[in-house]
PLY file of the C-alpha trace (Angstrom):
ply
format ascii 1.0
element vertex 135
property float x
property float y
property float z
element edge 134
property int vertex1
property int vertex2
end_header
10.96 0.98 4.01
8.92 -1.45 6.29
6.18 0.29 7.98
4.91 -2.76 10.08
5.07 -5.95 10.69
1.23 -7.29 10.17
-0.35 -10.91 10.54
0.26 -11.83 7.04
3.28 -9.88 5.85
4.88 -6.67 5.80
3.51 -3.04 5.22
5.93 -1.42 3.05
6.08 2.28 1.98
6.28 2.67 -1.99
9.71 2.94 -3.52
7.81 6.50 -5.43
5.52 8.44 -3.57
4.23 10.49 -6.34
0.68 10.01 -4.65
1.87 10.36 -0.92
1.24 7.48 1.27
1.44 4.97 -1.69
2.01 1.67 0.37
2.31 -1.87 -0.57
1.63 -5.44 1.67
4.15 -8.11 0.91
3.26 -11.06 1.69
5.08 -13.05 4.48
6.23 -16.30 2.16
8.11 -15.23 -0.26
7.25 -18.93 -2.40
3.85 -17.69 -2.56
2.83 -16.23 -6.31
-0.90 -16.13 -6.41
-3.68 -15.39 -3.53
-5.33 -18.42 -4.45
-2.11 -20.31 -3.69
-2.94 -19.47 0.03
-5.02 -21.69 2.41
-8.24 -19.79 3.25
-7.76 -18.72 6.24
-4.23 -17.11 5.28
-6.07 -15.40 2.38
-8.84 -13.75 4.64
-5.83 -12.72 7.28
-4.00 -11.00 3.58
-7.15 -9.45 2.65
-7.81 -8.04 5.94
-4.17 -6.26 6.66
-4.67 -5.03 2.89
-7.71 -3.47 4.18
-6.03 -2.72 7.46
-3.65 -0.97 5.59
-5.77 1.05 3.46
-7.65 2.17 6.43
-4.39 3.41 8.27
-3.19 5.36 4.89
-6.51 6.88 4.57
-6.17 8.52 8.13
-2.71 9.19 7.88
-3.16 10.94 4.45
-6.72 12.11 3.83
-6.80 11.45 0.31
-10.35 11.40 -1.73
-10.47 7.45 -1.70
-8.30 4.56 -1.71
-7.34 2.20 -4.39
-6.34 -1.67 -3.80
-4.46 -3.93 -6.26
-3.50 -7.54 -6.55
-1.62 -7.51 -9.79
1.13 -10.30 -9.97
1.94 -9.34 -13.53
5.59 -8.65 -13.03
7.02 -9.89 -9.33
6.09 -13.36 -8.67
5.18 -12.91 -4.75
2.12 -12.01 -3.67
1.84 -8.43 -2.84
-0.89 -5.87 -2.56
-1.07 -1.95 -3.60
-2.23 0.52 -1.76
-2.44 3.98 -3.77
-4.67 7.07 -1.61
-6.17 9.19 -4.73
-6.19 12.89 -4.49
-8.45 15.62 -5.53
-5.55 17.39 -6.51
-4.92 14.61 -9.20
-4.92 15.91 -12.71
-8.49 14.76 -14.31
-7.01 13.11 -17.19
-4.88 10.52 -14.71
-7.25 10.87 -11.61
-10.25 8.42 -13.13
-8.10 5.67 -14.43
-5.85 3.37 -12.75
-2.46 5.05 -11.16
-0.35 2.89 -13.76
-1.58 5.56 -16.46
0.77 8.14 -14.79
4.12 8.32 -16.55
7.03 6.36 -15.39
8.73 9.84 -15.54
6.13 11.09 -12.98
6.67 8.68 -10.64
10.76 8.68 -11.00
10.50 12.48 -9.66
8.92 11.34 -6.27
11.35 8.75 -5.03
11.02 7.80 -1.38
13.42 9.31 1.07
13.64 9.40 4.65
13.91 12.95 5.03
11.20 13.92 2.47
8.67 11.27 4.01
9.81 9.45 7.14
7.48 11.58 8.97
4.50 10.15 6.90
5.68 6.68 7.02
5.89 7.53 10.89
2.32 8.62 10.97
1.09 5.79 8.86
2.66 3.29 11.13
1.22 5.05 14.22
-2.30 4.82 12.42
-1.73 1.33 11.08
-0.79 0.42 15.04
-4.15 1.68 16.47
-6.30 -0.01 13.70
-4.36 -3.29 14.07
-5.13 -3.04 17.94
-9.04 -3.27 16.84
-8.87 -5.71 14.64
-6.72 -8.26 15.74
0 1
1 2
2 3
3 4
4 5
5 6
6 7
7 8
8 9
9 10
10 11
11 12
12 13
13 14
14 15
15 16
16 17
17 18
18 19
19 20
20 21
21 22
22 23
23 24
24 25
25 26
26 27
27 28
28 29
29 30
30 31
31 32
32 33
33 34
34 35
35 36
36 37
37 38
38 39
39 40
40 41
41 42
42 43
43 44
44 45
45 46
46 47
47 48
48 49
49 50
50 51
51 52
52 53
53 54
54 55
55 56
56 57
57 58
58 59
59 60
60 61
61 62
62 63
63 64
64 65
65 66
66 67
67 68
68 69
69 70
70 71
71 72
72 73
73 74
74 75
75 76
76 77
77 78
78 79
79 80
80 81
81 82
82 83
83 84
84 85
85 86
86 87
87 88
88 89
89 90
90 91
91 92
92 93
93 94
94 95
95 96
96 97
97 98
98 99
99 100
100 101
101 102
102 103
103 104
104 105
105 106
106 107
107 108
108 109
109 110
110 111
111 112
112 113
113 114
114 115
115 116
116 117
117 118
118 119
119 120
120 121
121 122
122 123
123 124
124 125
125 126
126 127
127 128
128 129
129 130
130 131
131 132
132 133
133 134
């Protein structure tokens, strides 16, 4: 499910695609738990990579906006969520955090290469483009 290797880690497509294009940035160092565990230059690289992944998802999916999250509540590995948000989302869910979506809704849209592989490749192409211009 890897989209691309980035300077600070790996961009991956989300295991659920209830919001098409949902992606994550996984820190390259699995022993890093918090953003503040990284030296300043590595923090900057991680946050830049998160923004570049968001830009690629924006270009590939054309959502209304992109939400970014670095939570760290349940997985002790630094990672960032990139959530595209769409006009077609239910009003009661569109203005709050993505995590308000019920687990059952997310479970109805698991990632599969057959259904989402082309989208993953489009995001990869856009990500390679934005990385070339940023690095």
